[in-house]
C-alpha positions in Angstrom: 252.1 61.3 3.9 253.1 59.8 7.2 253.0 56.1 8.2 249.8 56.5 10.3 247.9 58.1 7.4 249.0 55.2 5.0 248.0 52.6 7.6 244.6 54.3 8.1 243.9 54.4 4.4 244.9 50.8 4.0 242.6 49.8 6.9 239.7 51.7 5.4 240.1 49.9 2.1 239.8 46.6 3.9 236.4 47.8 5.3 235.0 48.3 1.8 232.5 45.4 2.0 231.0 46.9 5.2 230.7 50.3 3.4 228.8 48.6 0.6 226.3 47.1 3.1 226.0 50.4 4.9 225.5 52.3 1.6 222.8 49.8 0.5 220.9 50.4 3.8 221.1 54.2 3.3 220.0 54.0 -0.3 216.9 51.8 0.6 216.0 54.2 3.4 216.2 57.2 1.1 214.1 55.4 -1.5 211.4 54.8 1.1 211.3 58.5 2.1 211.5 59.7 -1.5 208.5 57.5 -2.4 206.6 58.6 0.7 206.4 55.0 1.9 208.0 56.4 5.1 206.5 59.9 5.5 208.5 62.8 6.8 206.8 65.4 9.0 206.5 68.9 7.5 205.6 71.9 9.6 203.6 74.9 8.5 206.4 77.0 9.9 209.8 78.2 8.6 212.4 75.6 9.4 216.0 76.0 8.2 218.3 73.0 8.2 222.1 73.1 8.3 223.9 69.8 7.8 226.2 67.7 5.7 226.6 64.3 4.2 229.7 63.2 6.1 231.0 62.7 9.6 233.6 65.1 10.8 233.8 68.9 10.9 232.5 70.8 7.9 231.8 74.0 9.8 228.2 73.5 10.9 228.5 75.5 14.1 230.1 78.6 12.6 227.4 78.5 9.9 224.6 78.3 12.5 226.3 81.2 14.3 226.4 83.2 11.0 222.7 82.6 10.6 222.0 83.7 14.2 224.0 86.9 13.7 222.1 87.5 10.4 218.6 86.8 11.7 218.3 87.8 15.3 218.0 91.5 14.4 214.8 90.8 12.4 213.3 87.7 13.8 212.8 85.6 17.0 215.0 82.6 16.3 215.4 79.2 17.9 218.0 76.5 17.4 217.3 72.8 17.7 220.1 70.2 18.0 220.4 66.6 19.1 222.7 67.5 22.0 225.5 65.1 21.2 227.2 63.6 24.3 225.0 65.4 26.8 224.0 63.5 30.0 220.3 64.2 29.7 217.7 62.7 27.4 214.6 64.0 25.7 213.6 67.6 25.2 215.6 70.3 27.1 215.2 74.0 26.6 218.3 76.0 27.8 217.9 78.4 30.7 220.2 80.4 33.1 221.3 77.2 35.0 222.0 75.1 31.9 225.4 73.6 31.4 227.1 71.7 28.5 226.3 68.5 30.4 222.6 69.3 30.0 222.5 70.2 26.3 225.9 69.4 24.7 228.8 71.6 23.9 227.7 73.2 20.6 224.2 74.1 21.8 225.8 75.5 25.0 228.1 77.6 22.8 225.0 79.0 21.0 223.3 79.7 24.3 226.3 81.6 25.7 226.9 83.7 22.6 223.3 84.4 21.8 221.3 84.6 25.0 218.3 86.0 23.2 217.9 82.8 21.1 215.9 79.9 22.3 218.3 76.9 22.3 216.7 73.5 22.6 217.9 69.9 22.2 216.0 66.6 21.6 216.6 63.4 19.8 213.2 63.2 18.1 212.9 66.5 16.3 209.4 65.8 15.0 208.3 65.6 18.6 210.4 68.3 20.0 209.4 71.1 17.5 205.8 71.3 18.7 207.0 71.4 22.3 209.5 74.2 21.5 206.8 76.2 19.7 204.5 75.7 22.7 207.1 76.9 25.1 208.3 79.8 22.9 205.2 81.0 21.1 206.9 84.1 19.6 209.4 82.2 17.5 209.6 83.2 13.8 212.1 80.6 12.5 213.8 77.4 13.8 217.3 76.5 12.7 218.0 72.7 12.8 221.6 72.0 13.5 223.1 68.9 11.9 219.8 67.5 10.6 220.2 67.0 6.8 220.6 63.2 7.0 217.7 62.9 9.5 214.7 62.4 7.1 212.0 62.3 9.8 211.5 66.0 9.3 211.2 67.8 5.9 212.6 71.3 6.5 211.4 74.2 4.4 215.0 75.1 3.4 218.1 73.0 3.4 221.7 74.2 3.6 224.3 71.5 2.8 228.0 72.0 3.8 230.9 70.2 2.3 234.6 70.6 3.2 236.8 71.9 0.5 239.4 69.3 1.5 236.9 66.4 1.6 234.2 67.1 -1.0 231.2 64.8 -0.9 231.6 64.3 -4.6 235.0 62.5 -4.0 233.9 60.6 -0.9 232.4 57.1 -0.2 230.2 55.5 2.5 231.4 54.8 6.0 233.6 53.1 7.1 235.7 53.2 4.0 235.0 56.9 3.5 233.3 59.6 5.6 229.8 59.6 4.0 226.9 58.9 6.3 224.4 59.6 3.5 224.3 59.0 -0.2 226.1 61.5 -2.5 222.8 61.8 -4.5 221.2 63.3 -1.4 222.8 66.6 -2.3 219.8 67.1 -4.6 217.6 67.8 -1.5 219.7 70.9 -0.7 218.6 74.4 -1.6 222.0 75.9 -0.9 225.3 74.1 -1.1 228.4 75.7 0.6 231.9 74.6 0.1 233.5 75.4 3.4 237.1 76.0 4.6 238.3 77.4 1.3 241.5 79.4 1.1 240.7 83.1 1.2 242.4 83.6 -2.2 240.6 80.7 -4.0 241.2 81.3 -7.7 238.1 82.1 -9.8 239.1 79.3 -12.2 238.9 76.8 -9.4 235.5 78.2 -8.3 234.3 77.5 -11.8 235.8 74.0 -11.8 234.2 73.1 -8.4 230.9 74.5 -9.6 230.9 72.1 -12.6 231.9 69.2 -10.3 229.0 69.8 -7.9 226.6 69.7 -10.9 223.9 72.0 -9.5 220.2 71.4 -10.1 218.1 74.4 -11.4 216.8 75.3 -7.9 220.2 75.2 -6.2 222.7 77.9 -5.3 226.4 77.3 -4.6 228.6 79.4 -2.3 232.2 79.3 -1.1 233.3 80.2 2.5 236.5 80.5 4.4 237.4 80.6 8.1 238.2 83.8 9.9 239.8 83.6 13.4 239.3 86.4 15.8 241.4 87.7 18.7 241.7 85.1 21.5 240.0 86.0 24.8 240.6 84.7 28.3 238.2 81.9 29.2 237.2 83.6 32.5 238.0 87.4 32.3 237.5 87.7 28.5 240.6 89.9 28.3 241.9 90.0 24.8 245.4 88.8 23.8 246.7 89.1 20.2 248.9 86.3 18.9 252.1 87.2 17.1 255.3 85.6 15.8 256.8 85.6 19.3 253.9 83.7 20.9 254.5 80.1 22.0 251.2 78.2 22.2 249.9 75.1 23.8 246.8 74.1 21.8 244.1 72.2 23.7 241.8 70.8 21.1 238.9 68.3 21.0 237.3 68.9 17.6 236.7 66.6 14.6 239.1 68.4 12.2 241.8 70.5 13.8 243.8 70.8 10.6 242.7 74.4 9.7 243.5 75.5 13.3 246.9 73.9 13.1 247.6 75.7 9.9 246.5 79.0 11.4 248.8 78.7 14.4 251.7 77.5 12.3 251.5 80.8 10.3 250.6 83.1 13.2 252.8 82.0 16.1 256.5 81.2 16.8 255.9 77.6 17.8 253.0 75.5 19.1 252.5 72.2 20.9 249.2 70.4 21.0 247.2 68.1 23.2 244.5 66.5 21.1 241.3 65.0 22.5 238.5 63.2 20.8 235.7 65.3 19.3 233.2 66.3 22.1 235.6 65.1 24.8 234.3 65.6 28.3 237.2 67.1 30.3 238.2 65.6 33.7 240.4 67.1 36.4 243.2 64.8 35.3 243.1 66.4 31.8 243.4 69.9 33.4 246.4 68.7 35.4 248.0 67.3 32.3 247.4 70.7 30.5 249.1 72.5 33.4 252.1 70.1 33.3 252.6 70.5 29.6 252.2 74.3 29.8 254.8 74.5 32.6 257.3 72.7 30.5 257.3 75.5 27.9 260.2 77.8 28.9 259.3 80.9 26.9 258.0 84.0 28.6 255.4 84.8 25.9 253.3 81.7 26.2 249.6 81.0 26.3 247.1 78.1 26.1 244.7 78.2 23.1 241.5 76.3 22.9 238.4 76.4 20.7 235.0 77.8 21.7 233.5 74.3 21.6 236.2 73.0 24.0 235.8 76.1 26.3 232.2 75.3 27.1 233.4 72.0 28.4 236.3 73.4 30.3 234.4 76.2 32.0 233.1 73.8 34.7 236.6 74.1 36.2 236.2 77.9 36.5 237.6 77.9 40.0 240.9 76.4 38.7 241.1 78.6 35.6 241.4 82.1 36.9 245.1 82.1 37.0 245.8 79.9 34.0 246.3 81.7 30.7 243.7 79.7 28.7 242.5 81.8 25.8 239.6 81.0 23.5 240.1 81.4 19.8 236.8 82.5 18.2 236.0 81.5 14.7 233.6 82.9 12.1 232.4 82.0 8.6 233.2 84.5 5.8 231.8 84.3 2.3 234.2 84.5 -0.7 233.7 86.4 -3.9 231.6 89.1 -2.2 228.5 86.8 -2.2 227.4 87.2 1.4 224.6 89.6 0.5 223.2 87.2 -2.1 223.2 84.4 0.5 221.7 86.6 3.2 218.9 87.7 0.8 218.0 84.0 0.0 217.7 83.2 3.7 215.7 86.3 4.7 213.4 86.0 1.6 212.6 82.4 2.5 211.4 83.4 6.0 209.5 86.4 4.9 207.8 84.6 2.0 206.8 81.8 4.4 205.2 84.4 6.8 203.5 86.2 3.9 202.0 83.0 2.5 200.6 82.1 5.9 199.1 85.6 6.3 197.4 85.4 2.9 195.9 82.0 3.9 
């Protein structure tokens, strides 16, 4: 453990009293919702929620994309996000002229990769959903992105993600820990997914983690890992395969770059990195710094790697990027222990059962 990590942990311990106050506020808030003193809005429409209990990256975007790949062949799907760090306010439905500035980087990523999906953003989801259904009256299901802790809406189906390296069962409230909701809130989930697991996770550890989560009778637990695809050029989309001779400059503004660092360490010869804050809005000065750092790398087999989320914020510099070898590294969720089919069936059954119930009524 390096000095900065030790310092950060020590500093967070000092913030423990603030974490107790924050936790008390969250517990009271949840109590008011649980007792219907504050009422959540429930829609007579299939609403899937993907979220977590903590701040930081647990793999929500790859999971939303997994659901989109699963469902768009059978249903008309919409996604609804808050649109973090966008420059607009209120309800926005993505169209051909939309940029990441309008709706945020992750919704823009969904819009680019799944043009047939209605992608909307809005702070007050209980207000936005009726507007979305009015604008897109053929929608069969709405996926709420990062909404588990927002109790104003009661989704029909909750998917809770927790990072293998930072399980909610071992965490504490902000700012001493990473929890923005109480650990006990996991009971609201229908499915819990431990994300970012090693591909060869032992069966014995699976059993141990299952016991630690302490599932309720209605809950199902799954384990997923990360699969990285072949990098593609940010403008031309030409494919380039990484190998042990590749020297990489990583340009990265995500909450948890550690899995990406590990992947590049085991896939390439060497890599350097320029880290930005999560959801960083790139400026021309950033692009110039990326050029300077890249030019200092003397190898002939060298490229710049960035994430899909960062790419949607870099694409505004398209006129400057045509001759720069910036490649986007795609990421997908894969289910361990051959349990993808079981997960898929739970999701599709929820949507179909909802539709059949409405037809019978």
